[in-house]
C-alpha positions as CSV (number, residue, x, y, z in Angstrom):
1,M,0.0,0.0,0.0
2,L,1.3,3.5,-0.9
3,Q,1.9,5.7,2.1
4,P,-0.2,8.9,2.4
5,T,2.6,11.3,1.3
6,T,3.5,9.0,-1.6
7,K,-0.1,8.7,-2.6
8,F,-0.5,12.4,-2.7
9,N,2.6,13.1,-4.7
10,F,1.7,10.3,-7.1
11,A,-1.8,11.7,-7.6
12,C,-0.4,15.2,-8.3
13,R,2.0,14.1,-11.0
14,F,-0.6,11.7,-12.5
15,I,-3.2,14.5,-12.8
16,Q,-0.6,16.9,-14.3
17,K,-0.3,14.3,-17.2
18,R,-4.0,13.6,-17.4
19,P,-6.0,16.6,-16.0
20,D,-9.1,15.2,-17.8
21,T,-9.2,12.3,-15.4
22,L,-9.6,14.4,-12.3
23,P,-13.5,14.5,-12.2
24,Y,-13.7,10.7,-12.8
25,F,-11.1,9.9,-10.0
26,L,-12.6,12.3,-7.5
27,S,-16.0,10.7,-8.1
28,F,-14.4,7.2,-8.0
29,L,-12.7,7.9,-4.6
30,L,-16.0,9.2,-3.2
31,R,-18.0,6.2,-4.3
32,R,-15.2,3.9,-3.1
33,S,-15.3,5.5,0.4
34,I,-19.1,5.0,0.5
35,R,-18.8,1.4,-0.5
36,G,-16.1,0.9,2.1
37,R,-18.8,1.4,4.8
38,S,-20.1,-2.0,3.9
39,Y,-17.3,-3.4,6.0
40,S,-18.9,-2.2,9.1
41,R,-21.8,-4.6,8.5
42,N,-21.8,-8.0,10.3
43,D,-23.9,-9.9,7.7
44,G,-21.3,-10.0,5.0
45,F,-23.4,-7.8,2.6
46,S,-21.6,-5.4,0.4
47,A,-22.4,-2.5,-2.0
48,P,-21.2,-3.2,-5.6
49,P,-17.4,-3.4,-6.1
50,S,-15.2,-0.5,-7.0
51,V,-12.9,-2.6,-9.1
52,V,-13.9,-5.5,-11.4
53,T,-11.2,-7.6,-13.1
54,F,-12.2,-9.5,-16.2
55,A,-9.7,-12.3,-16.9
56,V,-11.0,-12.5,-20.5
57,T,-9.1,-15.5,-21.7
58,D,-7.0,-18.5,-20.5
59,Y,-5.0,-18.5,-23.8
60,C,-1.5,-17.1,-23.8
61,N,1.4,-17.0,-26.3
62,L,4.1,-17.0,-23.7
63,D,5.3,-19.4,-21.0
64,C,6.4,-17.1,-18.1
65,K,8.5,-18.6,-15.2
66,M,6.4,-17.0,-12.5
67,C,2.9,-17.8,-14.0
68,P,1.0,-20.7,-12.3
69,F,-1.7,-20.9,-15.0
70,Q,-0.2,-21.8,-18.3
71,S,1.5,-25.0,-16.9
72,S,-1.6,-26.0,-14.8
73,N,-4.2,-28.5,-16.0
74,V,-6.9,-25.9,-16.5
75,E,-9.4,-26.1,-19.4
76,K,-8.8,-23.0,-21.5
77,N,-11.8,-20.7,-22.3
78,H,-12.6,-17.2,-23.6
79,L,-15.0,-15.3,-21.4
80,D,-18.2,-15.0,-23.4
81,M,-19.0,-11.5,-24.8
82,A,-22.6,-11.8,-23.8
83,I,-21.7,-12.5,-20.2
84,I,-19.3,-9.5,-20.2
85,K,-22.0,-7.2,-21.5
86,K,-24.5,-8.5,-19.0
87,V,-22.2,-7.8,-16.1
88,I,-21.3,-4.3,-17.4
89,D,-25.0,-3.5,-17.8
90,Q,-25.6,-4.5,-14.1
91,I,-22.7,-2.5,-12.6
92,Y,-22.0,0.5,-14.7
93,N,-24.2,2.8,-12.7
94,S,-21.9,2.3,-9.7
95,K,-18.9,3.4,-11.9
96,P,-16.3,0.7,-11.1
97,Y,-12.8,0.7,-12.5
98,I,-12.6,-2.1,-15.1
99,S,-9.4,-4.1,-15.5
100,L,-8.8,-6.6,-18.4
101,C,-6.1,-9.0,-17.5
102,G,-5.7,-12.4,-15.8
103,R,-4.5,-15.9,-16.6
104,G,-3.9,-15.3,-20.3
105,E,-3.1,-12.6,-22.9
106,P,-6.1,-10.4,-23.4
107,F,-5.3,-9.5,-27.0
108,M,-6.0,-13.3,-27.8
109,H,-9.7,-12.9,-27.1
110,P,-11.6,-12.8,-30.4
111,E,-13.7,-9.8,-29.4
112,F,-11.1,-8.0,-27.2
113,F,-11.5,-4.6,-28.9
114,N,-15.3,-4.9,-28.8
115,I,-15.1,-5.5,-25.1
116,I,-13.1,-2.3,-24.4
117,S,-15.4,-0.3,-26.7
118,Y,-18.5,-1.6,-24.8
119,V,-16.9,-0.7,-21.4
120,K,-16.1,2.8,-22.7
121,S,-19.6,3.2,-24.1
122,K,-20.9,3.0,-20.5
123,G,-18.6,5.8,-19.4
124,L,-16.2,3.6,-17.4
125,W,-12.5,3.7,-17.0
126,C,-10.8,0.7,-18.7
127,A,-7.2,-0.6,-18.3
128,V,-5.6,-3.6,-19.9
129,D,-2.5,-5.6,-18.7
130,T,-0.7,-7.2,-21.7
131,N,2.6,-9.0,-22.4
132,G,3.0,-6.6,-25.2
133,T,3.9,-9.1,-27.9
134,L,0.7,-8.4,-29.9
135,L,0.7,-4.7,-29.4
136,E,2.4,-3.4,-32.6
137,R,0.0,-5.2,-35.0
138,N,-3.1,-4.0,-33.1
139,V,-2.2,-0.4,-32.3
140,D,-4.9,1.1,-34.5
141,Q,-7.7,-1.0,-33.2
142,L,-6.6,-0.4,-29.6
143,L,-6.6,3.4,-30.0
144,N,-9.9,3.3,-31.8
145,S,-11.4,1.4,-28.7
146,H,-10.4,4.4,-26.6
147,I,-8.6,2.4,-23.9
148,D,-7.5,4.5,-20.9
149,L,-4.4,2.7,-19.6
150,V,-2.2,0.1,-21.3
151,S,0.1,-1.8,-18.9
152,V,2.9,-3.7,-20.5
153,S,5.0,-6.3,-18.9
154,I,8.8,-5.8,-19.0
155,D,10.9,-7.5,-16.4
156,S,14.4,-7.1,-17.9
157,I,16.0,-6.4,-21.3
158,G,17.1,-8.4,-24.2
159,D,17.7,-12.2,-23.8
160,V,16.9,-12.1,-20.0
161,Q,13.4,-10.8,-20.7
162,D,12.9,-13.6,-23.3
163,E,14.2,-16.2,-20.8
164,I,11.8,-15.0,-18.1
165,R,8.8,-14.9,-20.5
166,G,9.7,-18.3,-22.2
167,V,9.7,-17.3,-25.9
168,P,12.7,-15.9,-28.0
169,G,12.0,-12.6,-29.6
170,T,9.6,-11.4,-26.9
171,F,11.7,-8.3,-25.9
172,Q,11.9,-7.0,-29.4
173,K,8.2,-7.4,-30.0
174,I,7.4,-5.6,-26.8
175,V,9.7,-2.6,-27.5
176,A,8.3,-2.3,-31.1
177,G,4.7,-2.4,-29.8
178,I,5.4,0.4,-27.3
179,K,7.1,2.5,-29.8
180,A,4.2,2.1,-32.2
181,L,1.7,3.0,-29.5
182,R,3.6,6.1,-28.4
183,A,4.0,7.2,-32.1
184,K,0.3,7.0,-32.9
185,A,-1.3,7.9,-29.6
186,E,-2.3,11.3,-28.6
187,K,-0.2,12.9,-25.9
188,S,-0.8,11.0,-22.7
189,K,-3.8,9.2,-24.2
190,P,-3.8,6.4,-23.4
191,I,-1.6,6.3,-20.3
192,I,1.3,3.8,-21.0
193,R,2.7,1.9,-18.0
194,V,5.5,-0.6,-17.8
195,N,5.0,-3.3,-15.1
196,C,8.2,-5.0,-14.0
197,V,7.6,-8.2,-11.9
198,I,10.4,-8.6,-9.3
199,T,12.0,-12.0,-9.2
200,G,15.4,-13.3,-8.8
201,Y,15.8,-13.3,-12.5
202,S,14.9,-9.6,-12.8
203,A,16.2,-8.1,-9.4
204,D,19.5,-7.0,-10.8
205,H,18.0,-5.3,-13.8
206,L,15.6,-2.9,-12.3
207,E,17.7,0.1,-13.2
208,K,18.0,-1.1,-16.7
209,V,14.1,-1.4,-17.0
210,Y,13.9,2.2,-15.6
211,E,16.2,3.5,-18.3
212,L,14.3,1.6,-21.0
213,A,11.0,3.0,-19.8
214,K,12.5,6.5,-19.8
215,D,13.8,6.0,-23.3
216,L,10.5,4.7,-24.6
217,G,8.7,7.7,-23.2
218,V,6.2,5.8,-21.1
219,D,4.2,7.6,-18.4
220,M,4.6,5.2,-15.5
221,L,6.8,2.4,-14.3
222,N,5.5,0.0,-11.6
223,F,7.7,-2.5,-9.9
224,S,5.6,-5.4,-8.7
225,H,6.7,-7.9,-6.1
226,S,5.8,-11.4,-7.1
227,M,2.2,-12.1,-6.1
228,Y,2.0,-15.9,-6.7
229,I,4.0,-17.1,-3.7
230,R,2.6,-20.1,-2.0
231,T,5.0,-21.6,0.6
232,E,4.1,-24.9,2.3
233,S,3.6,-23.3,5.7
234,M,1.3,-20.8,4.1
235,L,-0.9,-23.4,2.3
236,K,-1.1,-25.5,5.5
237,A,-2.3,-22.5,7.6
238,Q,-4.7,-21.5,4.8
239,E,-6.2,-24.9,4.6
240,K,-7.2,-24.8,8.3
241,L,-9.3,-21.6,7.6
242,S,-10.9,-22.9,4.4
243,Q,-12.9,-25.8,5.5
244,N,-16.3,-24.1,5.2
245,L,-15.4,-22.1,2.1
246,P,-16.1,-22.9,-1.6
247,K,-13.7,-25.3,-3.2
248,P,-12.2,-24.6,-6.6
249,R,-13.3,-26.6,-9.6
250,E,-9.9,-26.2,-11.3
251,K,-6.7,-27.2,-9.8
252,I,-3.9,-24.6,-10.1
253,S,-0.4,-25.9,-9.9
254,W,1.5,-23.6,-7.6
255,D,4.5,-26.0,-7.8
256,T,5.4,-24.6,-11.2
257,V,5.8,-21.0,-10.1
258,D,9.5,-20.0,-10.4
259,I,10.5,-16.7,-8.8
260,D,14.1,-17.7,-8.2
261,G,13.7,-16.6,-4.6
262,E,17.2,-17.5,-3.6
263,N,18.5,-14.6,-5.7
264,I,16.3,-11.9,-4.3
265,N,18.5,-9.5,-2.4
266,A,16.1,-7.6,-0.3
267,E,18.6,-4.9,0.7
268,K,19.6,-4.2,-2.9
269,I,16.0,-4.1,-4.1
270,A,15.0,-1.7,-1.4
271,Q,17.9,0.6,-2.2
272,T,17.4,0.5,-5.9
273,I,13.6,1.2,-5.8
274,N,14.0,4.0,-3.2
275,R,16.6,5.7,-5.5
276,L,14.5,5.3,-8.7
277,S,11.4,6.5,-7.0
278,K,13.1,9.9,-6.2
279,K,14.1,10.6,-9.7
280,D,12.2,13.2,-11.6
281,E,12.8,12.4,-15.2
282,G,9.3,12.2,-16.7
283,V,8.5,8.6,-15.6
284,I,6.2,8.2,-12.5
285,V,7.7,5.3,-10.5
286,S,5.6,3.2,-8.1
287,V,6.0,-0.1,-6.4
288,T,3.3,-2.8,-5.5
289,P,3.1,-3.4,-2.6
290,N,5.2,-0.4,-1.4
291,L,7.4,-2.3,1.1
292,A,9.4,0.4,2.9
293,N,12.6,-1.5,3.7
294,A,14.6,-4.7,3.3
295,D,13.1,-6.4,6.4
296,E,9.5,-5.9,5.1
297,I,10.6,-7.4,1.7
298,K,12.1,-10.4,3.4
299,K,9.0,-11.0,5.4
300,Y,6.9,-10.7,2.3
301,Y,8.7,-13.5,0.5
302,S,9.2,-15.8,3.4
303,F,5.7,-15.9,5.1
304,K,7.1,-15.0,8.5
305,G,4.2,-12.8,9.5
306,F,2.3,-9.9,7.9
307,V,4.0,-6.7,6.8
308,E,0.9,-4.6,7.5
309,I,-1.4,-4.9,10.5
310,N,-4.5,-3.5,8.7
311,D,-7.5,-5.6,8.0
312,A,-8.1,-7.0,4.5
313,K,-11.0,-5.4,2.8
314,C,-10.6,-6.6,-0.7
315,A,-13.7,-8.8,-0.6
316,W,-15.9,-5.7,-0.2
317,K,-14.2,-3.7,-3.0
318,H,-12.9,-6.1,-5.8
319,S,-14.0,-9.1,-7.7
320,N,-12.4,-11.4,-10.3
321,I,-14.3,-12.9,-13.2
322,Y,-12.7,-15.8,-15.0
323,P,-13.1,-17.2,-18.5
324,N,-15.2,-20.1,-17.4
325,G,-17.7,-17.6,-15.8
326,D,-16.5,-18.2,-12.2
327,V,-16.7,-15.2,-9.9
328,E,-13.8,-15.5,-7.4
329,M,-11.8,-13.9,-4.6
330,C,-8.2,-15.0,-4.2
331,D,-6.9,-16.3,-7.5
332,G,-7.8,-19.9,-8.1
333,L,-9.0,-20.6,-4.5
334,Y,-12.6,-19.6,-3.9
335,P,-15.3,-19.7,-6.6
336,M,-18.4,-17.8,-5.2
337,G,-20.6,-18.6,-8.1
338,N,-20.8,-18.9,-11.9
339,L,-22.2,-16.3,-14.3
340,N,-23.6,-19.1,-16.5
341,D,-25.9,-19.9,-13.6
342,S,-26.6,-16.6,-12.0
343,D,-26.3,-12.8,-12.3
344,F,-23.2,-11.0,-11.1
345,L,-24.9,-8.9,-8.5
346,K,-26.7,-12.0,-7.0
347,I,-23.4,-13.8,-6.8
348,W,-21.7,-10.6,-5.2
349,N,-24.0,-11.0,-2.2
350,N,-24.9,-14.7,-2.3
351,D,-24.4,-17.0,0.7
352,N,-20.8,-17.9,-0.4
353,F,-19.6,-14.4,-0.7
354,R,-21.2,-13.3,2.5
355,E,-19.8,-16.2,4.4
356,F,-16.4,-15.5,2.9
357,R,-16.6,-11.8,4.0
358,K,-17.7,-12.7,7.5
359,K,-14.8,-15.3,7.8
360,L,-12.3,-12.7,6.5
361,K,-13.6,-10.0,8.9
362,E,-13.3,-12.5,11.8
363,T,-9.7,-13.5,11.0
364,K,-8.7,-10.0,9.8
365,R,-6.8,-11.6,6.9
366,F,-5.9,-15.1,5.5
367,P,-2.4,-16.5,5.3
368,I,-2.3,-16.0,1.5
369,C,-2.9,-12.3,2.1
370,S,0.7,-11.9,3.2
371,A,1.8,-12.2,-0.5
372,C,-1.2,-10.7,-2.2
373,C,-0.8,-7.3,-3.7
374,R,-4.6,-6.5,-3.2
375,Y,-4.2,-6.9,0.5
376,Y,-1.9,-3.9,0.5
377,H,-4.3,-1.8,-1.6
378,Y,-7.8,-2.5,-0.2
379,H,-7.7,-1.3,3.4
């Protein structure tokens, strides 16, 4: 979670680049504050979410070391366009932030640009997270869809990026895609962000990624600590709390996640990010979660207690929708219902979701929250 001073400075610099977004975000923050009051209820009921993530497809053209999904025995699907429209029609009046990302590469959905256009037709803010390899060939369609934010994954440069992402030539395609987008886009429309996942493979290259982001003229650079960390002790502790919660229909193989943890130097990472975040060279630098020092980083990766002491409130503010229609909290762990059987708003406050919220409020947080970026955002 960003500290208050960092949040303020970040917001000021962001609004300088995109002053047209100020009315939307002021309204968004107000509605989010109102929705947050649902946490005070004891019945597990919640107002509609402030953030909805559509994982629009399971298909991907890469094989990333730190991804648990592509190597798992999960039936691959595209999220049906009719379902997406139905959900948007139900929630657009509450003005949620819409994120298109998830298990696969969003550009591989056959109606990807129609999805963005439909979200925008309802007056909603829409962002996409992409591996960037399909960006160059689709720049015109992307801009015509009026996307607000494009977040592109770059963990290192050259051959190291290709090794992390599992396919030769990946780095060159990403760079070409960003250059094409920057060349054709209006100034600061859309916002272009580079997201760098911190692993043992990328940890020594954070400064190089910063220099690349600056050279490419992107607006933002986010360093993201690895989210998919599941230690044995964490999973055992989680299992004890999950006996009465919904069980996943799909088995995600966490054993395949490779973050090269032995080569994560917490002291060096903390020093590098602290130094880069103070630079004023046109790129807004952030880190998710914003762990303040080496000790917090070590704790995050080792599951030796929680970095933050605040209660987890993500289940009142955020929801994931997966390609098979499942509505979930906590990636691949707790399906609350399926959109092929029920409407989104009914699932959002059904018995499963309300029981989940009551359990989460009782325990304050689950073991897996210790390595979940949303835990540090949704207080």
